[in-house]
N, C-alpha and C positions, 0 to 999 in steps of 0.2 A: 846257454840253452836259448833257442829261439821260440817265441810264442807263435803258433800257427795262426794264420789268417782265419777270420771267421765270417760266416754269413748267418743272419737270422732266418727263421723260416719264411718270412715275407720277401726277403731278398732272394733266397733260393728259389722260391716259387716262381718269381717273376723272371728268373734266369734259367729255370730248369731245362728248357729247350736247347741251350747253348752249353750246358755243363756235361761232363762225364762224371756220373755219380758212382762212387764206390762204397758199398755197404760192408763194413769190416766185422759185422756180427757173425755169429755161427749160423750155418744153413738153416736150422730150426727156427732161430729168432728171425732170420730174413723171410722164411716161408710164412711166418705170422703176420707179416705186413711190412712193406718197404716203399721207399719213395719210387714213384713211377720211373721206370727206365734204369733203375739202379742195378749195378752188377755186383754179385757177392764175392768178395774176396776176404775170407776170414783173417783176422788180425795175425794169427800164427802162421798164415800162408803168404803174408805180405812181401817178405823178402824174396821168395820164389817168383812173385809176380812183378818185382821191380821193373824189368825190361819192358813188360807190356804196359805198366803205369806210366812209365817214361814216355813211351810212344804216344799214349793217349794225351799226356800233358803237353807234348809238342804240337798236337793238333787244336788244343783249347784248354780251357780252365777245368780243374778236377776239384770236385767236392767229395770229401770223405764223411761218411755217416755212421752212427752207431745208435744205440738205445737212447743214451743221455748226453753224449758228447766227450765223455772221457776217453774211451778207446779210440775214437776217430782223432782226438787231439794227440794221443800217442802215436797213431799211424801217421799223422802229418809231420811229426818230429822225425820219425824213421825216414819217411820220404824226403824231408829236407836235408838230412844227413847224407842222402845219396843224390842230392842236387834236383830233387823233383819238388816243385812248388805245388802246394794243395791247400784248400780251405777246409775247415771244419764246420758242420752244421751246429750252431749253438742249440743246446738242449735236445739234439738228436731227433729220432723219430717220434719220441714222446712229445717234444714241443711242436713238431710238424703236425701231428694228428690233433693236439690240443688246440691249434689255431684252425682246425677245420679242413686242413688239406687232405686229399685222398692218399690212402695207402693201398699199393698194389699187392695182390697175392697171386701166387702161381695158380695155374689152371689145374683142375683135377683134385684129388684127395691131398689135403695139406698135411705134412708132417707135423704132428703135435708134439713140440718141444717147449719146454719152458724157457723163459729168458734167462740169461746167464746169471743175473743178479738173484733170481729166485732159486736157481740151482745152487748157487753159493750159500744162500740163507739155510736152504734145506740141509745141504751137506754139513755146514758148521754146526747147525742145531743138533743134527743127529750124532755128530762126533762128540759134542759137549755132553749130551745125554748119555752116550755109551761110556764116556770117561767117568762120569759121576756114578752110573749104575755099576760098572766093573769095579770102581773104587769102593763101593759100599759092600758088593757081593763077593769079590775075589781078594782084591789087594788094594790098600790105599794109594799105592804108587800109580795106579791107573788114573787118579785124578790129575796127573800131570798132562794126560792128553787133553783135558778140558782146559787146563791152564795154557798149553800150547796153542790151542785154537783161539783162546782169548787174546793171547799175545799176538798171534797172527793177524787177528781182526784190528787191533790197535795199529800195528805196523802198516796194515793195508790202508787204514784211514789217513795216517800221518804221511805216507808216501803216495797216496793216490794210485796205488798198484794193487794187484790182487793175484798172488800166487796160486790160491785155489782155483780162481777162474781159469788161469792159464792151464792148469792140470785138467780141469773139467772140459776145457775146450777140445782136449785131445781125445775125449771119448768118442766112440764110433757114431753116436746119434748127434753129436755136434760137428762132425767133419763132413766136408763135401766129398762126393765121389770123385775119383780121378778124371772121369770124362767131363763131369760138370765144371771142375776147375779149368780143365783144358779149354773147354768151349768159352768160358768167360775170358780167359787170357786171349784167345784169338779175337774175340770181340773187342778187347782193349787194344790189341795191336792194330786193329782196323781191318781184319780179314773177313 
């Protein structure tokens, strides 16, 4: 497994004008604030975007960004498997903002969507509580739901992956409209 190249926020800020920045967060997270000029290609749509990302990489360096750096590192590995070199932003948009760099937001009313980590915490917490409540009121076997979620959280931490986030990313409020993604891919191809 290849470790992706990295840029810290200071390095990325000084080179922002020459980079193609791809934000792999959900559209709602992207709308909450992104690096200036970043294009939104959610991680679960990255394979569809490979030809366009490859075209952008042939014109110059590509920087992949997410909230903390985990999803963007995964995206860089996927791109590397397909012959596309890209760097990831160390610490993601959180580190970018913490260093005082500007975050861009779309014009007009922003779609209010929680960040993926917050969505996962809420969903996991609700499922654990539901399992415990049903275990007390209906049948003790429902407590297995809580145990399953706990096991999933441990697995997620050990493997640095999150199946629940992958499922939540497929919900309608976390998905780009077809026209939005097509417009982004056209910009990546240079049209």
